[in-house]
VEXMAR-852340 format. One record per residue (C-alpha): residue number from 1; residue in three letters; x, y, z. Coordinates in nm, 4 decimals. Each point is the difference from the previous one (the first is absolute). Layout:
REM VEXMAR-852340
{r NUM ALA {X Y Z}}
...
***
This chain:
REM VEXMAR-852340
{r 1 UNK {-3.7729 0.0023 4.0077}}
{r 2 UNK {0.2483 -0.0341 -0.2766}}
{r 3 UNK {0.3513 0.0921 0.0563}}
{r 4 UNK {0.0517 0.0831 -0.3747}}
{r 5 UNK {-0.0370 0.3725 0.0530}}
{r 6 UNK {0.1741 0.2681 -0.1819}}
{r 7 UNK {0.2314 0.0476 0.2988}}
{r 8 UNK {0.0872 -0.3657 -0.0128}}
{r 9 UNK {0.0517 0.0194 -0.3827}}
{r 10 UNK {0.2367 0.2871 0.0432}}
{r 11 UNK {0.1909 -0.1713 0.2752}}
{r 12 UNK {0.0327 -0.3367 -0.1886}}
{r 13 UNK {0.1223 0.1911 -0.3129}}
{r 14 UNK {0.2812 0.1774 0.2055}}
{r 15 UNK {0.0879 -0.3402 0.1805}}
{r 16 UNK {0.0324 -0.1706 -0.3385}}
{r 17 UNK {0.2285 0.2708 -0.1316}}
{r 18 UNK {0.2122 -0.0254 0.3186}}
{r 19 UNK {0.0249 -0.3744 -0.0482}}
{r 20 UNK {0.1053 0.0468 -0.3675}}
{r 21 UNK {0.2657 0.2437 0.1009}}
{r 22 UNK {0.1374 -0.2158 0.2723}}
{r 23 UNK {0.0172 -0.2900 -0.2587}}
{r 24 UNK {0.1919 0.2220 -0.2456}}
{r 25 UNK {0.2336 0.1064 0.2829}}
{r 26 UNK {0.0524 -0.3620 0.1070}}
{r 27 UNK {0.0773 -0.1058 -0.3661}}
{r 28 UNK {0.2522 0.2903 -0.0418}}
{r 29 UNK {0.1817 -0.1036 0.3182}}
{r 30 UNK {-0.0019 -0.3696 -0.1035}}
{r 31 UNK {0.1424 0.1133 -0.3378}}
{r 32 UNK {0.2686 0.2228 0.1770}}
{r 33 UNK {0.1086 -0.2886 0.2357}}
{r 34 UNK {0.0174 -0.2484 -0.2977}}
{r 35 UNK {0.2203 0.2259 -0.1991}}
{r 36 UNK {0.2279 0.0721 0.2953}}
{r 37 UNK {0.0266 -0.3799 0.0290}}
{r 38 UNK {0.0793 -0.0375 -0.3573}}
{r 39 UNK {0.2691 0.2817 0.0129}}
{r 40 UNK {0.1787 -0.1601 0.2922}}
{r 41 UNK {-0.0312 -0.3501 -0.1509}}
{r 42 UNK {0.1429 0.1222 -0.3152}}
{r 43 UNK {0.2953 0.1326 0.1774}}
{r 44 UNK {0.0531 -0.3086 0.1918}}
{r 45 UNK {-0.0174 -0.2200 -0.3112}}
{r 46 UNK {0.2598 0.2113 -0.1686}}
{r 47 UNK {0.2150 -0.0191 0.3031}}
{r 48 UNK {-0.0310 -0.3788 0.0281}}
{r 49 UNK {0.0714 -0.0498 -0.3724}}
{r 50 UNK {0.3072 0.2271 0.0167}}
{r 51 UNK {0.1540 -0.0857 0.3300}}
{r 52 UNK {-0.1074 -0.3664 0.0408}}
{r 53 UNK {0.0550 -0.0637 -0.3691}}
{r 54 UNK {-0.3377 -0.1575 -0.0309}}
{r 55 UNK {-0.1244 -0.0241 -0.3563}}
{r 56 UNK {-0.3513 -0.0093 -0.1599}}
{r 57 UNK {-0.0607 -0.3349 0.1566}}
{r 58 UNK {-0.0256 0.1918 0.3335}}
{r 59 UNK {-0.3105 0.1881 -0.1337}}
{r 60 UNK {-0.1684 -0.3223 -0.0958}}
{r 61 UNK {0.0535 -0.1495 0.3334}}
{r 62 UNK {-0.1092 0.3231 0.1742}}
{r 63 UNK {-0.3123 0.0144 -0.2162}}
{r 64 UNK {-0.0941 -0.3670 0.0984}}
{r 65 UNK {0.0623 0.0650 0.3704}}
{r 66 UNK {-0.1924 0.3167 0.0171}}
{r 67 UNK {-0.2895 -0.1260 -0.2004}}
{r 68 UNK {-0.0222 -0.3162 0.2148}}
{r 69 UNK {-0.0166 0.2216 0.3224}}
{r 70 UNK {-0.2279 0.2630 -0.1421}}
{r 71 UNK {-0.2259 -0.1572 -0.2537}}
{r 72 UNK {-0.2427 0.2841 0.0175}}
{r 73 UNK {0.2432 0.2590 -0.1254}}
{r 74 UNK {0.0501 0.0247 -0.3707}}
{r 75 UNK {0.3276 0.2082 0.0058}}
{r 76 UNK {0.2621 -0.2749 0.0565}}
{r 77 UNK {-0.0017 -0.1784 -0.3453}}
{r 78 UNK {0.3392 -0.0177 -0.1594}}
{r 79 UNK {-0.0922 0.2684 -0.2622}}
{r 80 UNK {-0.1139 0.2416 0.2744}}
{r 81 UNK {0.3075 -0.0553 0.2095}}
{r 82 UNK {0.2055 0.1071 -0.3132}}
{r 83 UNK {-0.2065 0.3029 -0.0274}}
{r 84 UNK {0.0558 0.0743 0.3686}}
{r 85 UNK {0.3733 -0.0296 -0.0588}}
{r 86 UNK {-0.0166 0.2164 -0.3175}}
{r 87 UNK {-0.2019 0.2754 0.1798}}
{r 88 UNK {0.2855 0.0363 0.2568}}
{r 89 UNK {0.2673 -0.0178 -0.2610}}
{r 90 UNK {-0.1787 0.2505 -0.2166}}
{r 91 UNK {0.0004 0.2601 0.2772}}
{r 92 UNK {0.3187 -0.1008 0.1737}}
{r 93 UNK {0.2044 0.0327 -0.3135}}
{r 94 UNK {-0.0522 0.3575 0.0334}}
{r 95 UNK {0.0107 -0.0009 0.3703}}
{r 96 UNK {-0.0740 0.3772 -0.0050}}
{r 97 UNK {-0.3352 0.0475 -0.1735}}
{r 98 UNK {-0.0277 0.3188 -0.2144}}
{r 99 UNK {-0.3417 0.0865 -0.1350}}
{r 100 UNK {-0.2815 0.2612 -0.0240}}
{r 101 UNK {-0.1196 -0.1166 0.3397}}
{r 102 UNK {-0.2367 0.2968 0.0498}}
{r 103 UNK {-0.1535 0.2059 -0.2899}}
{r 104 UNK {0.2642 0.1996 -0.1773}}
{r 105 UNK {-0.0921 0.2244 -0.2768}}
{r 106 UNK {0.0759 0.1840 -0.3210}}
{r 107 UNK {0.2372 -0.0699 -0.2783}}
{r 108 UNK {0.3043 -0.0020 0.2082}}
{r 109 UNK {0.1857 -0.3066 0.1082}}
{r 110 UNK {-0.1940 -0.2155 0.2644}}
{r 111 UNK {0.1135 0.0663 0.3361}}
{r 112 UNK {0.2181 -0.2697 0.1536}}
{r 113 UNK {-0.1073 -0.1415 0.3337}}
{r 114 UNK {0.2274 -0.2224 0.1635}}
{r 115 UNK {-0.1462 -0.2974 0.2021}}
{r 116 UNK {0.2462 -0.2125 0.1918}}
{r 117 UNK {-0.0479 -0.3731 0.0489}}
{r 118 UNK {0.0647 -0.0434 0.3758}}
{r 119 UNK {0.1815 0.3353 -0.0007}}
{r 120 UNK {0.3168 -0.1639 -0.1478}}
{r 121 UNK {0.2359 0.2503 -0.1751}}
{r 122 UNK {0.2375 -0.2578 -0.1430}}
{r 123 UNK {-0.0508 -0.3485 -0.1348}}
{r 124 UNK {-0.0574 -0.2400 0.2729}}
{r 125 UNK {-0.0409 -0.3748 0.0154}}
{r 126 UNK {-0.3496 -0.1191 -0.0847}}
{r 127 UNK {-0.0283 -0.1269 0.3636}}
{r 128 UNK {-0.0222 0.3681 0.1098}}
{r 129 UNK {-0.2755 0.0955 -0.2350}}
{r 130 UNK {-0.2999 -0.2122 0.0742}}
{r 131 UNK {-0.2155 0.2152 0.2252}}
{r 132 UNK {-0.1971 0.2264 -0.2442}}
{r 133 UNK {0.0214 0.3232 -0.1867}}
{r 134 UNK {0.0236 0.3288 0.2021}}
{r 135 UNK {-0.0528 0.3341 -0.1758}}
{r 136 UNK {0.2317 0.2476 0.1667}}
{r 137 UNK {-0.1090 0.2873 -0.2060}}
{r 138 UNK {-0.3614 -0.0704 -0.0911}}
{r 139 UNK {-0.1520 -0.2505 0.2501}}
{r 140 UNK {-0.3224 -0.0507 -0.2021}}
{r 141 UNK {0.1998 -0.1727 -0.2770}}
{r 142 UNK {0.0668 -0.2974 0.2316}}
{r 143 UNK {-0.3737 -0.0021 0.0736}}
{r 144 UNK {-0.0900 0.0054 -0.3636}}
{r 145 UNK {0.2519 -0.2810 -0.0721}}
{r 146 UNK {-0.1699 -0.2259 0.2645}}
{r 147 UNK {-0.3511 0.1085 -0.0891}}
{r 148 UNK {0.0109 -0.1285 -0.3615}}
{r 149 UNK {-0.1400 -0.3511 -0.0415}}
{r 150 UNK {0.2406 -0.2789 -0.0982}}
{r 151 UNK {-0.1504 -0.0535 -0.3390}}
{r 152 UNK {0.0653 0.3730 -0.0726}}
{r 153 UNK {0.3636 -0.0315 0.1105}}
{r 154 UNK {0.0384 -0.3017 -0.2375}}
{r 155 UNK {-0.1286 0.1962 -0.2908}}
{r 156 UNK {0.2216 0.3071 0.0728}}
{r 157 UNK {0.3131 -0.2224 0.0210}}
{r 158 UNK {-0.0974 -0.1611 -0.3363}}
{r 159 UNK {-0.0701 0.3156 -0.1808}}
{r 160 UNK {0.2340 0.2628 0.1597}}
{r 161 UNK {0.3845 -0.0391 -0.0199}}
{r 162 UNK {0.0927 0.3516 0.1339}}
{r 163 UNK {-0.0312 0.0639 0.3735}}
{r 164 UNK {-0.1581 0.3363 -0.0242}}
{r 165 UNK {-0.2594 -0.1174 -0.2446}}
{r 166 UNK {-0.0942 -0.2998 0.2324}}
{r 167 UNK {-0.0360 0.2265 0.2952}}
{r 168 UNK {-0.1955 0.2430 -0.1917}}
{r 169 UNK {-0.2699 -0.2645 -0.0821}}
{r 170 UNK {0.0196 -0.1181 0.3670}}
{r 171 UNK {-0.0932 0.3474 0.1205}}
{r 172 UNK {-0.2726 0.0462 -0.2677}}
{r 173 UNK {-0.1587 -0.3313 0.0735}}
{r 174 UNK {-0.0440 0.0991 0.3699}}
{r 175 UNK {-0.1021 0.3575 -0.0939}}
{r 176 UNK {-0.2706 -0.1042 -0.2397}}
{r 177 UNK {-0.1052 -0.3346 0.1245}}
{r 178 UNK {0.0813 -0.1617 -0.3281}}
{r 179 UNK {-0.1115 -0.3594 -0.0696}}
{r 180 UNK {0.2559 -0.2194 -0.1594}}
{r 181 UNK {-0.1650 0.0303 -0.3431}}
{r 182 UNK {0.0022 0.3731 0.0253}}
{r 183 UNK {0.3654 0.0012 0.1198}}
{r 184 UNK {0.0947 -0.2187 -0.3057}}
{r 185 UNK {-0.1728 0.2481 -0.2268}}
{r 186 UNK {0.1781 0.3022 0.1448}}
{r 187 UNK {0.3400 -0.1658 -0.0345}}
{r 188 UNK {-0.0931 -0.1092 -0.3605}}
{r 189 UNK {-0.1067 0.3583 -0.0745}}
{r 190 UNK {0.3358 0.1343 0.1224}}
{r 191 UNK {-0.1546 0.2231 0.2772}}
{r 192 UNK {0.3528 0.0347 0.1555}}
{r 193 UNK {0.1225 0.1621 -0.3309}}
{r 194 UNK {-0.3013 0.2019 -0.0566}}
{r 195 UNK {-0.0832 0.1611 0.3259}}
{r 196 UNK {0.0708 0.3760 0.0399}}
{r 197 UNK {0.1363 0.0399 -0.3545}}
{r 198 UNK {-0.2331 0.2755 -0.1339}}
{r 199 UNK {0.1511 0.3179 -0.1307}}
{r 200 UNK {-0.1333 0.2636 0.2399}}
{r 201 UNK {0.0112 0.3396 0.1644}}
{r 202 UNK {-0.0649 -0.1397 0.3553}}
{r 203 UNK {0.3433 0.0810 0.1527}}
{r 204 UNK {-0.0393 0.3672 -0.1058}}
{r 205 UNK {-0.3596 0.0569 0.0769}}
{r 206 UNK {-0.0793 -0.1951 0.3054}}
{r 207 UNK {0.1604 0.0118 0.3469}}
{r 208 UNK {0.1652 -0.3123 0.1450}}
{r 209 UNK {-0.0984 -0.2560 0.0814}}
{r 210 UNK {-0.3152 0.0406 -0.2234}}
{r 211 UNK {0.2145 0.0383 -0.3108}}
{r 212 UNK {0.1705 -0.3270 0.0750}}
{r 213 UNK {-0.3278 -0.1824 0.0608}}
{r 214 UNK {-0.1509 0.1488 -0.3152}}
{r 215 UNK {0.2932 -0.1257 -0.2151}}
{r 216 UNK {-0.0342 -0.3505 0.1602}}
{r 217 UNK {-0.3628 -0.0420 -0.0941}}
{r 218 UNK {0.0825 0.0351 -0.3579}}
{r 219 UNK {0.1088 -0.2720 -0.2504}}
{r 220 UNK {0.1487 -0.0004 -0.3457}}
{r 221 UNK {-0.1351 -0.1614 -0.1893}}
{r 222 UNK {-0.3427 -0.0800 0.1291}}
{r 223 UNK {-0.1272 -0.3384 -0.1086}}
{r 224 UNK {-0.3557 0.0231 -0.1165}}
{r 225 UNK {-0.2142 -0.2975 -0.0953}}
{r 226 UNK {-0.2505 0.0526 -0.2753}}
{r 227 UNK {-0.0915 -0.3718 -0.0630}}
{r 228 UNK {-0.3058 -0.0249 -0.2325}}
{r 229 UNK {0.0412 0.3613 -0.1253}}
{r 230 UNK {0.1847 0.1029 -0.3149}}
{r 231 UNK {0.3621 0.1287 0.0405}}
{r 232 UNK {-0.0495 0.3207 -0.2004}}
{r 233 UNK {-0.2551 0.1761 0.2199}}
{r 234 UNK {-0.0844 0.3751 0.0804}}
{r 235 UNK {0.0489 0.1468 0.3485}}
{r 236 UNK {-0.3839 -0.0198 0.0736}}
{r 237 UNK {-0.0047 -0.3713 -0.0835}}
{r 238 UNK {0.3037 -0.0657 0.2117}}
{r 239 UNK {-0.1498 0.1939 0.2919}}
{r 240 UNK {-0.3275 -0.1868 -0.0092}}
{r 241 UNK {0.1719 -0.3358 -0.0194}}
{r 242 UNK {0.2178 0.0876 0.3066}}
{r 243 UNK {-0.3251 0.1336 0.1826}}
{r 244 UNK {-0.1651 -0.3352 -0.0596}}
{r 245 UNK {0.3204 -0.1871 0.1277}}
{r 246 UNK {0.0804 0.2361 0.2682}}
{r 247 UNK {0.1210 -0.2525 0.2559}}
{r 248 UNK {0.2716 -0.1333 -0.2380}}
{r 249 UNK {0.0882 0.3674 -0.0833}}
{r 250 UNK {0.0344 0.0917 0.3758}}
{r 251 UNK {0.2334 -0.3000 0.0545}}
{r 252 UNK {0.2287 0.1213 -0.2687}}
{r 253 UNK {-0.0126 0.3696 0.1369}}
{r 254 UNK {0.1005 -0.1216 0.3335}}
{r 255 UNK {-0.1051 0.0269 0.3670}}
{r 256 UNK {-0.1626 0.3377 0.1061}}
{r 257 UNK {-0.1932 0.0802 -0.3149}}
{r 258 UNK {-0.3752 0.0630 0.0427}}
{r 259 UNK {-0.2006 0.0237 -0.3249}}
{r 260 UNK {-0.2243 0.3155 -0.0192}}
{r 261 UNK {-0.1177 -0.0596 -0.3567}}
{r 262 UNK {0.0636 0.0772 -0.3638}}
{r 263 UNK {-0.1089 0.2923 -0.2165}}
{r 264 UNK {-0.0264 0.2096 0.3064}}
{r 265 UNK {-0.1756 0.3400 -0.0864}}
{r 266 UNK {0.1674 0.3182 0.0926}}
{r 267 UNK {-0.1707 0.3326 -0.0710}}
{r 268 UNK {0.2459 0.2783 -0.0329}}
{r 269 UNK {-0.1645 0.3417 -0.0866}}
{r 270 UNK {-0.2420 -0.0663 -0.2669}}
{r 271 UNK {0.1648 -0.3186 -0.1324}}
{r 272 UNK {-0.0275 -0.3561 0.0963}}
{r 273 UNK {0.3079 -0.2315 -0.0047}}
{r 274 UNK {0.0292 -0.3799 0.0675}}
{r 275 UNK {0.2812 -0.1731 0.1864}}
{r 276 UNK {0.0865 -0.3450 -0.1388}}
{r 277 UNK {0.0396 -0.1544 0.3352}}
{r 278 UNK {0.0069 0.1336 0.3586}}
{r 279 UNK {0.1316 -0.1824 0.3084}}
{r 280 UNK {0.0661 0.0897 0.3629}}
{r 281 UNK {0.3213 -0.1353 0.1494}}
{r 282 UNK {-0.0589 -0.0860 0.3661}}
{r 283 UNK {0.3644 0.0082 0.1024}}
{r 284 UNK {0.0924 0.3139 -0.1927}}
{r 285 UNK {-0.3398 0.1602 0.1082}}
{r 286 UNK {-0.0518 0.1547 -0.3330}}
{r 287 UNK {-0.1775 -0.0303 -0.3253}}
{r 288 UNK {0.1831 -0.1654 -0.2979}}
{r 289 UNK {-0.1157 0.0962 -0.3534}}
{r 290 UNK {0.0762 -0.2577 -0.2602}}
{r 291 UNK {-0.0046 0.0788 -0.3732}}
{r 292 UNK {0.0175 -0.2932 -0.2327}}
{r 293 UNK {0.1337 0.0513 -0.3432}}
{r 294 UNK {-0.0083 -0.2771 -0.2643}}
{r 295 UNK {0.2741 0.1815 -0.1955}}
{r 296 UNK {0.3707 0.0738 0.0628}}
{r 297 UNK {0.0796 0.2827 0.2437}}
{r 298 UNK {-0.0383 0.3587 -0.1406}}
{r 299 UNK {0.1009 0.3184 0.1909}}
{r 300 UNK {-0.3470 0.1295 -0.0385}}
{r 301 UNK {-0.1387 -0.2806 0.2167}}
{r 302 UNK {0.1748 0.1642 0.3067}}
{r 303 UNK {-0.1865 0.3300 -0.0452}}
{r 304 UNK {-0.3435 -0.1796 0.0088}}
{r 305 UNK {0.1074 -0.2040 0.3042}}
{r 306 UNK {0.1422 0.3115 0.1910}}
{r 307 UNK {-0.3358 0.1695 -0.0646}}
{r 308 UNK {-0.1961 -0.2854 0.1544}}
{r 309 UNK {0.2338 -0.0151 0.3064}}
{r 310 UNK {-0.0504 0.3730 0.0622}}
{r 311 UNK {-0.3754 -0.0280 -0.0526}}
{r 312 UNK {-0.0299 -0.2925 0.2462}}
{r 313 UNK {0.2098 0.2024 0.2565}}
{r 314 UNK {-0.2440 0.2973 -0.0376}}
{r 315 UNK {-0.3321 -0.1786 -0.0176}}
{r 316 UNK {0.0393 -0.3279 0.1988}}
{r 317 UNK {0.3058 0.0260 0.2349}}
{r 318 UNK {-0.0711 0.0721 0.3600}}
{r 319 UNK {0.2098 0.0994 0.2936}}
{r 320 UNK {0.0764 -0.3569 0.0946}}
{r 321 UNK {0.1306 -0.0796 -0.3442}}
{r 322 UNK {0.3450 0.0205 -0.1316}}
{r 323 UNK {0.0632 0.1499 -0.3499}}
{r 324 UNK {-0.1419 -0.1996 -0.2891}}
{r 325 UNK {0.2223 -0.2217 -0.1968}}
{r 326 UNK {-0.0180 -0.0503 -0.3761}}
{r 327 UNK {0.0875 -0.3178 -0.1778}}
{r 328 UNK {0.0272 -0.0428 -0.3834}}
{r 329 UNK {0.0059 -0.3492 -0.1222}}
{r 330 UNK {0.0594 -0.0231 -0.3710}}
{r 331 UNK {0.0570 -0.2789 -0.2516}}
{r 332 UNK {0.3679 0.0909 -0.0092}}
{r 333 UNK {0.2336 0.2796 0.0736}}
{r 334 UNK {0.3401 0.1553 -0.0680}}
{r 335 UNK {0.1473 0.0591 0.3448}}
{r 336 UNK {0.2096 0.2942 -0.1153}}
{r 337 UNK {-0.2969 0.1742 -0.1668}}
{r 338 UNK {-0.2067 -0.0665 0.3301}}
{r 339 UNK {0.2815 0.1463 0.2136}}
{r 340 UNK {0.0352 0.3165 -0.2160}}
{r 341 UNK {-0.3827 0.0475 -0.0002}}
{r 342 UNK {-0.0139 -0.0234 0.3832}}
{r 343 UNK {0.2692 0.2493 0.0642}}
{r 344 UNK {-0.2352 0.2956 0.0025}}
{r 345 UNK {-0.2762 -0.1639 0.1761}}
{r 346 UNK {-0.0707 0.0999 0.3494}}
{r 347 UNK {-0.2714 -0.2696 0.0847}}
{r 348 UNK {0.0886 -0.3491 0.1267}}
{r 349 UNK {-0.0268 -0.1981 -0.3164}}
{r 350 UNK {0.1406 -0.3425 -0.0972}}
{r 351 UNK {0.0235 -0.1513 -0.3499}}
{r 352 UNK {-0.0176 -0.3910 -0.0575}}
{r 353 UNK {-0.0427 -0.2278 -0.2883}}
{r 354 UNK {-0.2325 -0.3028 -0.0106}}
{r 355 UNK {0.0513 -0.3616 -0.1247}}
{r 356 UNK {-0.3205 -0.1408 -0.1256}}
{r 357 UNK {-0.0728 -0.3723 0.0239}}
{r 358 UNK {-0.3041 -0.1673 -0.1490}}
{r 359 UNK {0.0508 -0.3080 0.2071}}
{r 360 UNK {0.1337 -0.0285 0.3533}}
{r 361 UNK {0.0351 -0.2841 0.2333}}
{r 362 UNK {-0.3103 -0.1524 0.1688}}
{r 363 UNK {0.1687 0.0702 0.3363}}
{r 364 UNK {0.0114 0.3716 -0.0757}}
{r 365 UNK {-0.3603 0.0049 -0.1102}}
{r 366 UNK {-0.1006 -0.0937 0.3559}}
{r 367 UNK {0.0668 0.3680 0.0588}}
{r 368 UNK {0.0172 0.1428 0.3534}}
{r 369 UNK {0.0016 -0.2607 0.2839}}
{r 370 UNK {-0.3204 0.0122 0.1890}}
{r 371 UNK {-0.0070 -0.0067 0.3821}}
{r 372 UNK {-0.1056 -0.3638 -0.0121}}
{r 373 UNK {0.2898 -0.0849 -0.2202}}
{r 374 UNK {0.2543 0.1857 0.2223}}
{r 375 UNK {-0.1376 -0.1913 0.3006}}
{r 376 UNK {0.0119 -0.3286 -0.1745}}
{r 377 UNK {0.3603 0.0607 -0.1084}}
{r 378 UNK {0.1003 0.0913 0.3445}}
{r 379 UNK {-0.1827 -0.3063 0.1559}}
{r 380 UNK {0.1826 -0.2235 -0.2403}}
{r 381 UNK {0.3321 0.1122 0.1280}}
{r 382 UNK {0.0196 -0.2308 0.2879}}
{r 383 UNK {-0.0534 -0.3101 -0.2290}}
{r 384 UNK {0.3115 0.0866 -0.2117}}
***
């Protein structure tokens, strides 16, 4: 009698999944331990070079000794020891870390969250600062810091000179499981400067915290790739192109957007209308109507979008859904005109512009990371 039964197949499938999950957890733990080692080592290197007045020759000797003792580890080259020291100095220089450690929203200034290194309140000798970062206000920030792969930390240090910007990308990397190439693109596209910048009515038309989250999911401008398509296109052409390359588009929209479709039909009375694009946002628990305009913003665009938002609320929204949100993405906009237009609007609507590229980086074209890519990225942490 063969043991390859349906029951066995189900069991072995579940077993394989558990093994994969345990491998991922083990890799994450290895990465966390490695980064904690690097952090403490960085502090000790700084202390030795300051207090013992050991110069750069000390790092060369240290590298040689550690590589001789641990030949299987790749992290003790002279260059990497310099990076370990720089990581420590980069964050210790500010010894209080201020950043958007958890999602903050809207057009107001980013909330300042203070994270103490070893709970010091005044400058202390480096010898007292080697044991790790502890988040006193938001503990998950420290978890995020030590969950990011070493290669990501190197990239962030190279590309981000401001503390709040660096910590923003650390948090986003963990939240979205970004590969290094996607992180590189997001920094290159100035996500930190673009996120939450749409002109909107959210603070006036939605309760907190939904209004804050709604503002956070917007960008201004949106960066849209139309490689292989002429620059001057009509809305329908742009919709069709984005529908064909929906994975790249979803990466730009951000986490939480689920694509419902484009040119969605709505029957209102005896007339039929078509929504450019319709999404459902799983964190906001609401429909998001997106209207694309290949022209500059005009006040009449808001009337059309407002109608679609009301129609979706009436025809598609259920008891479990929050109020529908409208998002107008146009070729360009005058912020003052947009703000004046929205003053009398009672629906939650945001207005953003778009920046069109006809050629983006190869890394970005890889689109959303697959499950296999995420697992491979995490498994590789231990080897860095």
